[in-house]
C-alpha positions, 0 to 999 in steps of 0.5 A: 537498472534491474538485477536478479540472482537465484541459487538452487540447492538440491540437498538430497532426493527429498529436500530442496532449497532455493533463494532469489533476490531482485533489486530494481532501480529507477531514477527520473531527474526532476525537469529543469530549464534555466530559461523557461520555468514552464518546463518545470511541471513535474517532480523527480522520481527515485525508487528502489524495489527489492525482493528476497525469497527463500523457499524449501520443499521437503518430501515427508514421505511419498504421499506428503509434501511440505513447501515453505516460503519466506519473502521479504519485500521493500520499496523506497520511493522519493519524489523531489523538485529540482534543486535549481528551482524557485519557491514563492519566498525567492520571488519576494512573496512575504509571510509564507513558510516553506519547509526546507525540502520543498523550497525549490518548488513553485506551484502555480496554476493559471486557468486555460494557460499554464501551470508550474511545479509538481506536488511537494516533496515526499518519500515513503518506505514499505517493508513486508515480511511473509511466511507461508507453509503448505502441505499436500497429501494424498490418502486413498481417493483424497488429495488434501491440502492445507496451510497458512501464511502470516504477512506483516507490513510496515508503511512509513510515509513523509508527504509534503504534498502541498506545503509549498502552497499553490497559487491559483488564478482563474480570471475572477477579477478581470475575466482573463486568468493571464491578466489576473496573474500579471496583476497579482490577483489570486483566486485562491491560495492553498497550503497544507501541513506535512503528513506523516504515517507509520502504518503497521499491520499483521494478517493471518490466513489459514486454509484447508481443502479436500479433492475427493474422487466420489466415483470414477467419474465424479470429483468433489472439491471442498475447502475453507479459508479463514482470513480475519480482518485486522486493520492497520494502525499507526506506530505512534498511535496518531489519528482520531475518531468522531462521535456525533453523540459525544459532540451533541453531549459536549463530551471531550477526550480524556487524552487531549481534553482541549480537543473538540467535543466528540473527537476521541484518540487512542487511550480514550475508552473504546478507542483502539490503535486502528480506530476501528474494530477487528473482524475475526469471524471471516470465513470463506467456504468453497464447494465444487464438483466435476463430472465426466459425463461419458467417462472418456474425458471428452465432456465434463460438467463443472459447477461450484460456489 
């Protein structure tokens, strides 16, 4: 189900506004059969993307136009097993912990035969905020354009990818994966902890360009874009870095002093929230030419870099 609406408002000959909202729903139930568990091989999926845009165009004078946009985007996604499903504990497997949201999911793999279950329960919401402004000007033989944008993102994830455990049977005991399964002889068992992320990031971008008519038949376009690299960071400062020299010298973290040597966390000297360095001097120049060979518009040569 998808819904979209738009409103335009012409305030006067120089000033215009518009707003647009889009809402999308997608719902795929988790497969389930009461008579055949082999039917349960994937998770259900629910997602709702939304976008809201507010735009303004204002004519400052007959040779100068300003355009502003604000955009908000959100996407929520959830993957989940069928509530009628089973997990290892319901089958009598002991000494195994399955988190509540994954207790209806049995991940089982028998080589060359079948598999059941999907990856574990997970959900995440991504929010983005963007403000952008562009100015276009004509001055004599110059057509100037400059502007910039600020983009802020929030990425919150709760992923129980493999925390219900995965049982694998490959036939290493009987040379027959199915026979190993019937006897209960596993090749391997894998289980992970829940993974949580709360990423935040802010990006800034600026640009300027000039389209200049050097002669009636030769046009030059020169521009410069500045896009500093500012890596994302976790809102709760989770994460770490590893330093081989610190490991060799047996130096431990000042924040978590019981951690292994060489592993450092936010708050240790030189360790930032993003656990890596920003790169501010990230410039992208551009230069191009268009030549109307005969002056009649039939043949043009273009070059740029």
